[in-house]
C-alpha positions as CSV (number, residue, x, y, z in Angstrom):
1,X,5.4,116.8,-45.3
2,X,3.9,113.2,-44.3
3,X,4.5,112.8,-40.5
4,X,6.5,110.0,-39.1
5,X,3.9,108.0,-36.9
6,X,5.8,105.5,-34.1
7,X,3.7,102.9,-32.7
8,X,3.6,103.0,-28.8
9,X,3.5,99.6,-28.0
10,X,5.1,99.7,-24.1
11,X,3.1,101.3,-22.1
12,X,5.1,103.0,-18.7
13,X,3.4,103.3,-15.3
14,X,5.2,105.3,-12.8
15,X,3.5,106.1,-8.9
16,X,4.6,109.8,-7.8
17,X,2.5,112.0,-5.2
18,X,-0.5,114.0,-6.3
19,X,1.4,117.9,-5.6
20,X,4.5,115.8,-7.9
21,X,1.6,115.3,-11.0
22,X,0.1,118.9,-10.3
23,X,3.7,120.0,-10.6
24,X,4.3,118.0,-14.0
25,X,0.9,118.9,-15.3
26,X,2.0,122.8,-15.0
27,X,5.3,122.1,-16.5
28,X,3.9,120.4,-19.6
29,X,1.4,123.3,-20.5
30,X,4.1,126.0,-20.2
31,X,6.7,124.1,-22.5
32,X,3.6,123.0,-24.7
33,X,3.3,119.6,-24.9
34,X,1.6,116.5,-23.5
35,X,2.7,115.7,-19.9
36,X,4.2,111.9,-21.2
37,X,6.8,114.3,-23.9
38,X,7.6,116.2,-21.1
39,X,8.6,113.5,-18.7
40,X,10.0,111.1,-21.4
41,X,12.4,113.1,-23.5
42,X,14.3,114.4,-20.6
43,X,14.0,110.7,-19.0
44,X,15.4,109.3,-22.6
45,X,18.2,112.0,-22.5
46,X,19.5,110.8,-19.3
47,X,18.4,107.0,-20.5
48,X,21.4,107.4,-23.4
49,X,24.0,108.8,-21.9
50,X,24.2,106.5,-19.1
51,X,24.6,103.6,-21.7
52,X,27.2,105.5,-23.4
53,X,29.3,106.3,-20.6
54,X,28.9,102.5,-19.6
55,X,29.9,101.7,-23.0
56,X,32.9,104.1,-23.1
57,X,34.1,103.0,-19.7
58,X,33.6,98.8,-20.9
59,X,36.1,99.9,-23.3
60,X,38.5,101.6,-21.2
61,X,38.4,99.0,-19.3
62,X,39.3,96.9,-22.0
63,X,42.1,98.5,-23.4
64,X,44.0,98.9,-20.2
65,X,43.9,95.2,-19.8
66,X,45.4,94.6,-22.8
67,X,48.0,97.1,-22.4
68,X,48.3,96.2,-19.4
69,X,48.1,91.9,-21.1
70,X,51.5,92.7,-23.4
71,X,54.3,93.4,-21.2
72,X,57.0,96.0,-23.6
73,X,60.2,95.5,-23.8
74,X,62.2,97.2,-21.3
75,X,63.5,100.8,-22.3
76,X,67.3,101.5,-22.9
77,X,66.7,103.3,-19.4
78,X,65.4,100.3,-17.2
79,X,68.3,98.3,-19.0
80,X,70.7,101.0,-17.7
81,X,68.9,101.1,-14.4
82,X,69.3,97.5,-14.0
83,X,72.9,97.1,-14.8
84,X,73.7,98.8,-11.4
85,X,72.6,95.9,-9.2
86,X,71.2,95.8,-6.4
87,X,70.4,98.7,-4.2
88,X,72.3,98.4,-0.9
89,X,70.5,99.6,2.3
90,X,73.1,100.0,4.7
């Protein structure tokens, strides 16, 4: 089986406390992965979810706008209501 090699050509620098770094190192060791993998995989998953959710919201907003932009024909019930005339509030 041939391993797929992906060129890693971007660097991401993070600042944290020594205590946080030690905790990340320890957790990565427990998982049996390097620290980059331990940190980047959940971050990428969260990023995908955020982007997908924002795309869904944009699509939903567009659908709502399109629905409001073209008024529907009045229903039979609305026509009957309008035929009753103005409401007397006195």
